[in-house]
C-alpha positions in Angstrom: 88.0 -13.1 4.5 87.8 -16.8 3.5 86.9 -18.0 7.0 84.2 -15.4 7.3 82.8 -16.4 3.9 82.9 -20.1 4.8 81.1 -19.4 8.1 78.5 -17.4 6.4 77.9 -20.1 3.8 77.6 -22.8 6.6 75.1 -20.6 8.5 73.1 -20.1 5.3 73.0 -23.8 4.6 71.9 -24.5 8.2 69.1 -22.0 7.9 67.9 -23.4 4.6 68.0 -26.9 5.9 66.0 -25.9 9.0 63.5 -24.1 6.8 63.0 -27.2 4.6 62.5 -29.5 7.6 60.0 -27.1 9.2 57.9 -26.8 6.0 57.9 -30.6 5.5 57.4 -31.9 9.0 56.6 -28.9 11.2 58.7 -27.5 14.1 60.3 -30.1 16.2 62.1 -30.4 19.5 65.9 -30.6 19.3 65.7 -33.8 21.3 63.4 -35.3 18.7 65.9 -34.5 16.0 68.4 -36.9 17.5 66.0 -39.7 18.3 65.3 -38.7 21.9 62.3 -39.7 23.9 60.3 -36.5 23.6 56.6 -37.0 23.0 55.5 -37.8 19.4 59.0 -38.8 18.3 59.7 -42.2 16.9 62.7 -43.8 15.3 60.6 -44.6 12.3 59.7 -40.9 11.9 63.4 -39.9 11.9 64.3 -42.7 9.5 61.5 -41.5 7.2 62.9 -37.9 7.4 66.4 -39.1 6.5 65.1 -41.0 3.6 63.2 -37.9 2.4 66.4 -35.8 2.6 68.3 -38.5 0.8 65.7 -38.4 -2.0 66.0 -34.6 -2.2 69.7 -35.0 -2.7 69.1 -37.5 -5.5 66.6 -35.2 -7.1 69.1 -32.3 -6.9 71.9 -34.4 -8.4 73.6 -33.1 -11.5 71.5 -33.5 -14.7 74.4 -35.5 -16.2 73.1 -38.5 -14.2 69.6 -38.1 -15.7 70.2 -37.6 -19.4 71.7 -40.1 -21.8 75.2 -38.6 -22.2 77.4 -41.6 -22.1 76.1 -43.3 -25.3 76.7 -40.3 -27.5 80.1 -39.7 -25.8 81.2 -43.2 -26.5 80.1 -42.8 -30.1 82.2 -39.7 -30.4 85.1 -41.5 -28.9 84.9 -44.3 -31.5 84.6 -41.7 -34.3 87.9 -40.1 -33.1 89.6 -43.5 -32.8 88.5 -44.7 -36.3 89.5 -41.4 -37.9 92.9 -41.4 -36.3 93.5 -45.0 -37.6 92.3 -44.0 -41.1 94.6 -41.0 -41.2 97.5 -43.2 -40.1 97.0 -45.5 -43.1 96.1 -42.8 -45.7 98.4 -39.9 -44.8 101.2 -41.5 -42.7 101.6 -44.5 -45.0 101.2 -47.1 -42.2 100.1 -50.7 -42.9 96.5 -51.4 -41.8 97.8 -53.5 -39.0 100.1 -50.7 -37.7 97.4 -48.1 -38.2 94.9 -50.1 -36.1 97.1 -49.7 -33.0 97.6 -45.9 -33.2 94.6 -45.3 -31.1 93.2 -42.0 -30.0 91.2 -40.9 -26.9 88.4 -38.5 -26.0 88.7 -36.9 -22.6 85.8 -35.2 -20.8 86.6 -31.6 -19.7 85.0 -28.7 -17.9 81.6 -29.2 -16.3 81.2 -32.4 -18.3 84.4 -33.8 -16.8 83.3 -32.7 -13.3 80.0 -34.5 -13.6 77.8 -31.3 -13.3 76.8 -30.6 -16.9 73.5 -28.8 -17.0 70.6 -29.3 -19.4 71.2 -27.8 -22.9 74.8 -27.1 -22.0 77.7 -28.0 -24.3 79.8 -30.9 -23.3 83.5 -30.0 -23.6 85.7 -32.9 -24.8 89.4 -33.1 -25.9 90.5 -35.5 -28.7 94.0 -36.7 -27.7 95.8 -37.9 -30.9 99.3 -39.1 -31.9 101.9 -37.1 -33.8 100.8 -38.1 -37.4 97.7 -35.9 -36.9 98.0 -32.1 -37.5 95.7 -29.3 -36.4 94.6 -28.6 -40.0 93.8 -32.3 -40.4 91.6 -32.1 -37.3 89.9 -28.9 -38.4 89.3 -30.1 -42.0 89.5 -33.9 -42.4 87.8 -34.8 -39.1 85.1 -32.2 -39.8 84.4 -33.8 -43.2 84.4 -37.3 -41.6 81.7 -36.0 -39.1 79.5 -34.7 -41.9 79.2 -38.2 -43.3 77.9 -39.8 -40.1 74.2 -40.4 -39.8 74.0 -39.7 -36.1 75.6 -36.2 -36.4 72.7 -33.8 -36.5 74.6 -30.5 -36.1 78.0 -29.4 -37.1 79.9 -26.1 -37.1 83.5 -24.9 -36.8 84.4 -22.9 -33.7 87.1 -20.2 -34.2 87.7 -19.8 -30.5 86.4 -22.3 -27.9 85.3 -20.8 -24.6 87.5 -22.7 -22.2 90.7 -22.8 -24.2 90.5 -20.0 -26.7 91.6 -22.4 -29.5 89.8 -23.6 -32.6 87.5 -26.5 -32.3 84.4 -28.2 -33.7 80.9 -28.1 -32.3 79.0 -31.4 -32.9 75.5 -32.4 -32.2 75.1 -36.2 -31.8 71.7 -37.8 -31.6 71.2 -40.5 -29.0 69.9 -43.9 -29.9 66.8 -43.0 -27.8 64.4 -40.8 -29.7 64.4 -37.0 -28.9 67.8 -36.8 -27.3 70.8 -34.9 -28.7 74.0 -34.0 -27.0 76.2 -31.1 -28.2 79.9 -31.5 -27.9 82.6 -28.9 -28.3 85.7 -30.8 -29.5 89.3 -29.6 -29.3 92.5 -31.4 -30.2 95.7 -32.1 -28.3 98.5 -33.6 -30.3 101.1 -35.7 -28.3 104.6 -36.5 -29.6 103.9 -40.3 -29.6 103.0 -42.9 -32.2 100.2 -44.6 -30.3 97.7 -43.2 -27.8 96.3 -45.2 -24.8 94.0 -44.0 -22.0 97.0 -43.4 -19.7 99.2 -41.6 -22.3 98.0 -38.2 -21.3 97.6 -38.8 -17.6 101.1 -40.2 -17.3 102.7 -37.1 -18.8 105.0 -35.0 -16.5 104.6 -31.2 -16.2 107.9 -30.9 -18.2 106.4 -33.0 -21.1 103.2 -31.0 -21.1 105.1 -27.7 -21.2 107.0 -29.0 -24.3 103.8 -29.3 -26.3 102.7 -26.6 -28.8 100.4 -24.0 -27.3 97.1 -25.3 -28.6 97.9 -28.9 -27.5 99.1 -27.7 -24.1 95.9 -25.7 -23.5 93.7 -28.6 -24.5 95.7 -31.3 -22.7 95.7 -29.2 -19.5 91.9 -28.7 -19.7 91.5 -32.5 -20.1 93.5 -33.1 -17.0 92.1 -30.5 -14.7 88.7 -32.0 -14.1 90.3 -35.4 -13.5 92.8 -34.1 -11.0 90.2 -32.2 -9.1 88.0 -35.2 -8.7 90.9 -37.3 -7.6 91.7 -34.7 -4.9 88.1 -34.5 -3.5 87.4 -36.9 -0.6 83.6 -37.0 -1.1 82.8 -36.7 -4.8 79.0 -36.8 -4.6 78.9 -34.0 -2.1 81.4 -31.9 -4.1 79.3 -32.3 -7.3 76.1 -31.5 -5.5 77.7 -28.3 -4.0 78.9 -27.2 -7.4 
């Protein structure tokens, strides 16, 4: 079944490719397609066609490359980090120096993590935080912290997020460029460590992940899936374009 489906998809892609080429440049001799010596064919013509096809692939690239997502994402990441440090000092009784090293990370997930987020879609992100944070803190204190930020233009609690079926927060963050806003759906994974670095989650073993509470396990797994998929794909750009 899979081989038949794969063959049908390849045939369909070949037909669409031939149709595009015929519309753009008219029917051509197979020899011409490979730079042969048939009449009317030149190497420049073939090079121009390849350049056109390359431009079509660029135009069809995921919208994520064309909208300003990174700047709002990094703002959200800094908001998570500063809030985690603040809670370490206020609720965990750490000194300011110790609290400053607790960290916190924001991982891309879902279509956002795969690099194929479409226009007006919600970007799924996972806040990975240390053990002094609790889920009620995330749902209440982090929510309140977001209400005070001037760049947050939209905010609502989510009882059940689409990808993980756990509570989260939907946040609209305005870009520094006028007229652009990115909507994030933020969930939280609490790890049994005192400090969080970028590699803290990615270095966890399956046994350690399985030991997490159900909500953290779901969110942590979602954060890792996109990353592991892209690591396994030999040609990322083609994979993203296909998706």
